BANU-283263 format. One record per residue (C-alpha): residue in one letter; x, y, z. Coordinates in pm, whole numbers, plus 50000, padded with zeros to 5 digits. Example, Ala and Ser with C-alpha at 12.3 -4.5 7.8 and 13.67 -1.06 7.14 Angstrom:
  kolti      x      y      z
      a  51230  49550  50780
      s  51367  49894  50714
//
This chain:
  kolti      x      y      z
      m  51077  47520  48574
      n  51088  47618  48942
      k  50804  47593  49195
      e  50683  47951  49139
      e  50674  47905  48762
      k  50480  47578  48797
      l  50234  47744  49034
      h  50189  48031  48788
      c  50102  47779  48514
      q  49857  47599  48744
      r  49682  47924  48841
      h  49658  48036  48479
      s  49519  47699  48378
      l  49263  47714  48660
      s  49131  48043  48522
      h  49064  47863  48192
      i  48907  47568  48371
      m  48684  47808  48566
      a  48579  47974  48238
      t  48496  47629  48099
      a  48279  47554  48404
      v  48101  47890  48383
      l  48026  47838  48012
      k  47868  47501  48092
      k  47627  47682  48323
      f  47590  47992  48100
      p  47662  47898  47735
      k  47584  48255  47623
      a  47833  48418  47862
      k  48102  48641  47709
      l  48458  48612  47832
      g  48675  48909  47930
      i  49022  48838  48069
      g  49146  48575  48315
      p  49494  48650  48451
      v  49707  48514  48732
      i  49724  48741  49039
      d  49898  48714  49376
      n  49791  48386  49539
      g  49543  48292  49268
      f  49352  48400  48961
      y  49030  48558  48837
      y  48816  48573  48525
      d  48579  48847  48407
      f  48247  48749  48250
      l  47948  48919  48093
      l  47674  48687  48221
      p  47312  48659  48108
      e  47197  48662  48471
      k  47326  48760  48812
      i  47513  48513  49029
      s  47626  48532  49391
      d  47889  48375  49614
      s  47640  48096  49687
      d  47688  47978  49325
      l  48062  47927  49367
      p  48056  47576  49524
      a  47871  47442  49216
      i  48127  47602  48983
      e  48410  47458  49196
      k  48252  47112  49174
      e  48237  47138  48795
      m  48601  47254  48785
      r  48713  46947  48981
      k  48517  46728  48743
      i  48698  46889  48448
      i  49038  46847  48618
      s  48971  46475  48675
      q  48932  46426  48298
      n  49307  46480  48246
      i  49253  46741  47978
      k  49548  46854  47768
      f  49635  47221  47720
      e  49748  47281  47362
      k  49877  47605  47209
      e  49771  47707  46860
      i  49921  48005  46674
      v  49679  48176  46436
      s  49674  48475  46203
      r  49516  48802  46313
      q  49239  48749  46059
      e  49157  48403  46193
      a  49168  48526  46554
      l  48917  48800  46470
      q  48697  48548  46290
      r  48698  48313  46589
      e  48608  48591  46831
      k  48372  48787  46607
      n  48084  48740  46855
      n  48287  48863  47152
      l  48365  49235  47134
      f  48594  49211  47440
      k  48828  48967  47267
      v  48807  49159  46939
      e  48924  49470  47123
      l  49216  49280  47277
      i  49319  49140  46937
      n  49304  49482  46771
      d  49520  49628  47049
      l  49800  49374  46997
      p  50109  49505  46814
      k  50102  49409  46446
      n  50411  49190  46471
      e  50303  49009  46791
      e  50223  48640  46781
      i  49856  48559  46838
      s  49774  48229  47003
      f  49485  48032  47149
      y  49503  47764  47417
      k  49270  47467  47372
      s  49171  47252  47670
      g  48906  46994  47587
      d  48611  47167  47420
      f  48726  47508  47543
      a  48960  47746  47354
      d  49066  48094  47462
      l  49275  48377  47322
      c  49586  48351  47538
      s  49965  48374  47526
      g  50010  48122  47810
      p  50186  47959  47980
      h  49975  47666  48101
      v  50019  47317  48241
      k  50049  47040  47985
      n  49769  46841  48141
      s  49505  46915  48405
      k  49634  46619  48611
      e  49922  46849  48715
      i  49670  47047  48924
      n  49586  46931  49275
      p  49203  46949  49287
      k  49210  47018  49662
      s  49456  47307  49645
      f  49224  47573  49502
      k  48909  47753  49610
      l  48680  48013  49455
      t  48648  48293  49709
      h  48415  48569  49597
      i  48242  48761  49320
      a  48290  49131  49247
      g  48190  49381  48985
      a  48470  49500  48756
      y  48463  49749  48471
      w  48603  49614  48146
      r  48975  49699  48144
      g  48932  49892  48469
      d  48764  50190  48302
      e  48440  50309  48464
      k  48320  50430  48122
      n  48313  50067  48008
      q  48067  49788  48076
      m  48047  49632  48421
      l  48144  49265  48422
      t  48123  48989  48682
      r  48463  48894  48822
      i  48509  48558  48995
      y  48818  48528  49216
      g  48998  48208  49307
      l  49288  48105  49530
      a  49536  47838  49425
      f  49841  47689  49597
      d  50073  47394  49556
      s  49906  47192  49831
      q  49585  47170  50034
      k  49780  47257  50349
      e  49911  47583  50197
      l  49557  47671  50087
      e  49416  47607  50436
      t  49692  47814  50598
      y  49618  48103  50364
      l  49243  48078  50426
      k  49307  48107  50801
      m  49519  48415  50734
      l  49236  48563  50525
      e  48991  48508  50808
      e  49227  48686  51045
      a  49268  48963  50787
      r  48889  49010  50777
      t  48879  49073  51151
      r  49166  49321  51114
      d  49031  49497  50802
      h  49120  49865  50849
      r  48800  49975  50677
      k  48593  49784  50932
      l  48807  49882  51233
      g  48838  50241  51110
      k  48460  50273  51131
      e  48428  50088  51464
      l  48705  50297  51623
      d  48579  50621  51461
      l  48908  50702  51285
      f  48808  50809  50933
      t  48518  50823  50691
      f  48445  50875  50322
      s  48177  51092  50168
      e  48025  51069  49822
      l  47997  51448  49827
      v  48373  51481  49887
      g  48468  51206  49641
      s  48603  50852  49623
      g  48954  50794  49751
      m  48959  51116  49954
      p  48936  51030  50325
      l  48809  51251  50605
      y  48988  51199  50937
      t  48798  51227  51263
      p  48970  51381  51567
      k  49088  51033  51673
      g  49212  50939  51326
      a  49383  51275  51286
      i  49582  51205  51606
      i  49720  50877  51467
      r  49803  51036  51132
      k  49979  51325  51306
      e  50179  51094  51534
      i  50306  50900  51230
      i  50407  51228  51062
      n  50572  51361  51380
      f  50780  51045  51418
      s  50893  51053  51054
      n  50976  51421  51092
      q  51184  51352  51401
      l  51379  51081  51218
      q  51442  51284  50903
      k  51544  51596  51097
      a  51803  51382  51277
      i  51969  51302  50942
      g  51965  51660  50814
      f  51640  51696  50619
      r  51465  52032  50642
      e  51092  52058  50582
      v  50964  52266  50291
      h  50613  52321  50161
      t  50518  52327  49793
      p  50193  52401  49605
      q  49949  52129  49515
      i  49868  52272  49170
      n  50143  52324  48914
      k  50177  52420  48550
      a  50198  52132  48306
      e  50534  52268  48188
      l  50693  52154  48515
      f  50580  51797  48447
      h  50692  51815  48084
      v  51046  51881  48206
      s  51037  51623  48487
      g  50902  51353  48255
      h  50579  51297  48447
      y  50375  51438  48160
      e  50526  51183  47922
      k  50534  50879  48151
      f  50275  50945  48422
      k  50008  51172  48273
      d  49729  50909  48282
      d  49768  50893  48660
      m  49753  51271  48711
      i  49447  51487  48783
      s  49414  51800  48569
      a  49303  52141  48698
      s  49201  52464  48524
      s  49195  52837  48593
      h  48934  53096  48495
      y  49212  53350  48435
      s  49492  53155  48271
      q  49521  52953  47953
      d  49796  52741  48107
      e  49739  52371  48160
      f  49760  52272  48528
      f  49782  51946  48720
      l  49747  51848  49084
      k  50090  51717  49172
      p  50140  51339  49202
      m  50490  51376  49354
      n  50703  51640  49525
      c  51030  51583  49337
      p  50978  51832  49049
      q  50897  52114  49295
      h  51203  52035  49506
      t  51427  52075  49200
      q  51301  52432  49171
      i  51389  52515  49531
      y  51737  52378  49463
      a  51757  52578  49137
      s  51658  52903  49309
      q  52020  52969  49418
      k  52372  52903  49297
      r  52515  52598  49472
      s  52871  52503  49563
      y  53011  52156  49631
      r  53047  52276  49991
      d  52667  52322  50015
      l  52594  51960  49932
      p  52416  51750  50034
      i  52101  51965  50035
      r  51805  51778  50177
      y  51433  51868  50157
      s  51131  51694  50309
      d  50767  51769  50229
      f  50426  51661  50363
      a  50211  51853  50112
      n  49912  51661  49975
      l  49958  51459  49655
      f  49694  51347  49408
      r  49670  51053  49171
      d  49384  50962  48942
      e  49338  50604  49061
      k  49075  50394  48887
      p  48759  50339  49096
      g  48811  49963  49108
      e  49161  50008  49250
      l  49064  50232  49543
      s  49078  50047  49875
      g  49019  50224  50206
      l  49335  50408  50311
      t  49574  50177  50126
      r  49487  50312  49778
      l  49378  50676  49765
      r  49342  50970  49529
      c  49452  51223  49793
      f  49737  51149  50035
      s  50069  51281  50161
      q  50414  51122  50191
      d  50702  51148  50435
      d  50879  51244  50117
      g  51236  51364  50092
      h  51499  51445  49830
      s  51870  51475  49873
      f  52083  51660  49617
      c  52438  51538  49656
      r  52773  51471  49494
      e  52852  51123  49369
      d  53104  51070  49649
      q  52827  51143  49905
      i  52581  50878  49780
      e  52700  50605  50016
      s  52679  50818  50331
      e  52332  50943  50229
      f  52225  50584  50166
      k  52345  50474  50512
      n  52180  50769  50689
      i  51844  50711  50521
      l  51853  50336  50579
      s  51938  50399  50945
      a  51627  50618  50982
      i  51411  50354  50812
      n  51551  50087  51044
      q  51467  50296  51350
      a  51113  50352  51227
      l  51037  49988  51150
      e  51188  49873  51478
      i  50949  50101  51669
      y  50653  49986  51458
      d  50763  49625  51524
      m  50780  49526  51159
      k  51023  49287  50995
      y  51117  49361  50636
      f  51308  49252  50330
      i  51467  49462  50057
      r  51371  49454  49692
      l  51616  49595  49438
      s  51384  49732  49170
      l  51553  49762  48830
      w  51438  49870  48486
      d  51320  49630  48220
      p  51575  49652  47934
      e  51314  49495  47704
      q  51081  49793  47758
      k  51317  50091  47754
      e  51038  50317  47629
      k  50884  50311  47980
      y  51183  50494  48131
      l  51362  50827  48110
      g  51729  50865  48023
      d  51981  50661  47831
      e  52103  50308  47893
      k  52443  50429  48014
      n  52289  50624  48303
      w  52064  50334  48396
      e  52350  50085  48399
      k  52560  50321  48611
      s  52288  50396  48868
      q  52179  50032  48896
      k  52534  49905  48947
      l  52595  50174  49206
      l  52280  50091  49405
      e  52356  49718  49395
      k  52717  49785  49501
      l  52592  49980  49804
      l  52368  49689  49906
      k  52651  49437  49871
      e  52911  49650  50050
      n  52673  49703  50340
      r  52601  49326  50349
      i  52231  49376  50292
      n  52038  49081  50154
      y  51800  49168  49874
      q  51575  49032  49604
      v  51594  49159  49246
      a  51274  49274  49071
      i  51314  49348  48700
      g  51075  49613  48570
      e  50985  49757  48913
      a  51208  50065  48892
      a  51063  50416  48894
      f  51054  50566  48545
      y  51346  50795  48638
      g  51573  50555  48824
      p  51634  50226  49012
      k  51519  50194  49369
      m  51566  49998  49687
      d  51219  49919  49820
      i  51161  49810  50179
      v  50881  49554  50197
      v  50747  49496  50549
      k  50566  49190  50680
      d  50270  49265  50903
      a  50154  49066  51205
      i  49979  48804  50990
      g  50256  48767  50732
      r  50136  48991  50448
      d  50382  49198  50247
      w  50350  49577  50212
      q  50596  49799  50026
      v  50641  50113  50237
      s  50988  50272  50242
      t  51210  50345  49945
      i  51550  50484  49847
      q  51583  50577  49479
      l  51883  50692  49276
      d  51804  50947  49005
      f  52063  51058  48748
      n  51793  51180  48507
      m  51581  51452  48669
      p  51873  51680  48771
      k  51991  51678  48407
      r  51642  51746  48272
      f  51611  52051  48500
      k  51972  52157  48429
      l  52059  52156  48799
      s  52421  52228  48882
      y  52678  52305  49147
      t  53031  52442  49127
      d  53297  52188  49221
      k  53629  52268  49393
      d  53790  52334  49054
      s  53518  52590  48968
      q  53365  52351  48714
      e  52988  52312  48673
      k  52869  51965  48777
      t  52526  51799  48789
      p  52415  51675  49132
      i  52273  51329  49198
      m  51915  51323  49329
      i  51812  51066  49590
      h  51438  51019  49643
      r  51342  50861  49976
      a  51048  50783  50200
      i  51070  50649  50553
      v  50727  50484  50576
      g  50577  50630  50257
      s  50228  50774  50277
      p  50121  50835  50642
      e  49760  50771  50536
      r  49838  50440  50368
      f  50073  50343  50650
      m  49796  50420  50900
      g  49575  50168  50717
      i  49854  49911  50730
      l  49912  49978  51102
      i  49542  49941  51187
      e  49560  49588  51043
      h  49908  49514  51179
      y  49798  49598  51534
      g  49439  49482  51486
      g  49336  49824  51621
      n  49533  49767  51945
      f  49765  50063  51898
      p  50073  50102  52115
      l  50031  50370  52379
      w  50209  50648  52186
      l  49981  50602  51882
      a  49652  50540  52065
      p  49406  50831  52012
      v  49280  50785  52370
      q  49552  50659  52602
      v  49355  50653  52928
      k  48981  50629  52983
      i  48827  50717  53319
      l  48490  50561  53404
      t  48274  50697  53687
      v  48050  50474  53898
      g  47805  50753  53988
      q  47738  51129  53983
      n  47931  51194  54303
      h  48252  51059  54144
      i  48259  51298  53846
      d  48449  51585  54014
      f  48723  51349  54130
      a  48747  51195  53781
      q  48777  51540  53622
      k  49058  51642  53856
      l  49238  51316  53784
      a  49193  51374  53409
      e  49348  51720  53446
      q  49662  51560  53590
      f  49694  51341  53280
      i  49622  51630  53042
      s  49882  51851  53212
      q  50138  51580  53126
      e  50016  51561  52762
      i  49853  51222  52810
      r  49536  51181  52602
      v  49240  51103  52829
      e  48862  51073  52807
      i  48597  51054  53082
      d  48285  50840  53053
      d  48045  50987  53308
      s  47729  50860  53138
      d  47439  50698  53328
      e  47522  50354  53193
      t  47625  50068  53422
      v  47994  50026  53499
      g  47989  49689  53321
      n  47864  49850  53001
      k  48125  50125  53027
      i  48404  49869  53072
      r  48284  49668  52771
      k  48264  49985  52560
      s  48618  50083  52661
      a  48743  49734  52572
      k  48570  49754  52233
      e  48739  50090  52173
      k  49071  49913  52248
      i  49179  50174  52505
      p  49525  50090  52651
      y  49438  50184  53013
      t  49098  50210  53180
      l  49034  50346  53530
      v  48708  50293  53723
      i  48645  50563  53985
      g  48407  50483  54271
      d  48402  50536  54648
      k  48683  50286  54705
      e  48913  50453  54449
      m  48840  50802  54585
      g  48947  50685  54931
      s  49273  50523  54817
      d  49620  50648  54723
      k  49634  50382  54452
      l  49471  50353  54110
      a  49313  50026  53999
      v  49409  50011  53633
      r  49258  49779  53372
      v  49536  49713  53120
      r  49416  49623  52771
      g  49434  49247  52716
      q  49508  49164  53081
      k  49267  49008  53333
      e  49442  49118  53652
      l  49401  49479  53768
      l  49718  49682  53813
      s  49738  49860  54150
      i  49968  50161  54119
      d  50022  50509  54267
      s  49877  50777  54038
      q  50199  50978  54008
      e  50402  50663  53938
      f  50146  50564  53674
      i  50174  50904  53503
      t  50556  50890  53514
      k  50560  50543  53355
      l  50313  50648  53087
      k  50517  50957  53000
      s  50832  50746  52966
      a  50655  50484  52750
      i  50511  50755  52522
      k  50844  50937  52488
      n  51029  50615  52401
      r  50741  50487  52184
      n  50736  50155  52370
      s  50511  49890  52219
      e  50454  49695  52542
      l  50195  49799  52801
      l  50266  49792  53176
//
C-alpha cells in the first residue's frame, strides 16, 4: 500500500471516528454518508439540535480520545436482509442498501462500539492515525444525496494529512485562499453579482467584470485564430433529437436543462456543449480530404443543471460559455492538430503565469456502460493519444475513469499562485460522434471516409477561468486585464480640467482610465484606489500641473515613479499589447 492509499484509509477511518464522537454527544442522531474527499473527509448527520463551528473542538477532543484507545476496524459481510434489519431505524441507510445492485457484497465496518454500513477500506487499528494530523474545519448544510427535494442534513468537514506539518502548511494555504476568495474579491472590486430573481448559478457581470471576461475571450480568440479556427455561432436551444444522436440524451440528460415551446410538441434542451451543433455545420456541405482540417470555435452560452449544493461563485455555474473548438480532420492530421492546439495552450498559460501538468484521462473498462462506442475504438483512440504524448516527450499522469463519455482526453491542470490545482484546458479525441452523425469526406480515391473529431478548449470557460484568475492574482490583475488601468485623483476643484484632458490622452490610446474628482481628501482617494487594486494611480495638484513629469503610484511599490506623460503612455501601450505581467 502506497502513501496515498494509506492516507485514504486514514481519512475514511476518521470519518467513522467522527461519527462515533457525534453519536456520543447526540445518541439519537441519524447517519447519512461519510466519504473521503480531497484533503480530508466529511460526514452527513440528521441531528436532534443545531450545532455550530464552535462545537467542533469538543468533537475533535472526543475523536482524539477514541484514537488513543487503539480501536480495531473489522469488516463484516452480511446478507441484504440482515443489513436492512440493522438499519431499520435509519431511512438513509435503508435507501442506500436498497439501491445496491442485487449481486453486490454488503458489509459493515465495526470500530469499538460503532458499526457502519461501509465497503471500506479502513486502517486496521486507530493507532495508525496521527492524532495531530487532522482538524475539523466547518459545518455546512447538505441535502441528502445532493437533491434539494430531499431533507437537509448537517455536514461536518475535516482535513487529514500524513503529518502535523502537512496539516499546518495546508491550513496556512486555506487562510491565504480565504483572502483571495473570488466571491469576496468579486464583490469588493465590483466585478459580478448574483440575483435570486435571475437564478442561482447565473452571474451578472458589472461593467468592470465584463471587461475582464471580454479580455479573456479576446485573447483566446486571438490564439485560436492563429491556428486556423474560425468562429461560428450556434443556438442555445436545440431539439432533443440532436442530443439523442450525439449521445448526450443517453449519458448526460440529468445534467441538461429542458425547455418547451407553446407552438411545438418537440422536446427541447438548453445545450450543455457545442459539439453536436458543430457536427451539423460540418454536415451542411460535401467535404473533400483537401478541405480538412475544418476548425470551428464558439462562445455561445452553455447551460448545465448543476445541483444547488455544487454551485460555487464563478467556478461552478449553470450558465457559462467556453473557448470551445472542434477540429474535423483526417487520421494523418491528428498529430499536427495536437501540436497546434497544445502550442496555443502553452502560449496562454505562459501569459497567465500558470504552471501546469497533464492528465491523460482514460475510460474505465470496468464501467463500459458509462461510455459511447465499442472497445475497439476506445483502445485505438487511447493508444493514439498516449503515443502523441510520448512522441512529443510530454510528461503526464494517467487517470482511469476521467475520460469524456465519447472519448479519451488530455487535460491540462494548472497550479495557481498558492499551489491549488484547477483543470482548465483540454484536448479530446473523438472517434464516436462523427460516426453517430454519419459525417464523411471523400478521400483521394473517391472513397467515403469518416473524419476524426478533436474537441479542445484553451482555458475552458472564460467565466470559470475569471474566478480562478481572481484568486490566482489575488485581485491584482496584470495591466492588460485590469478593468481600470489608470486612476487620476484630483487634489481640488481647480485641477479637474487638467485631469480630464490628461484622461482624454489615455482614452485616445485605448487605455482604461477613471477620474476621482470627489470632495474627499487625497489620502482617502489614494487608499480607495489601493483597495481597488488599480495598477497606476496619478495625483494631480498644483505641482503636477506645473511639471512636464507625472508622479505615478505603482501598485505595490512605495516609491513614486517620475516619468514623462508621453513616455508613460507609450510604455503602457506596449505592456498592454504584449500582455506583460510585470508593472513598471
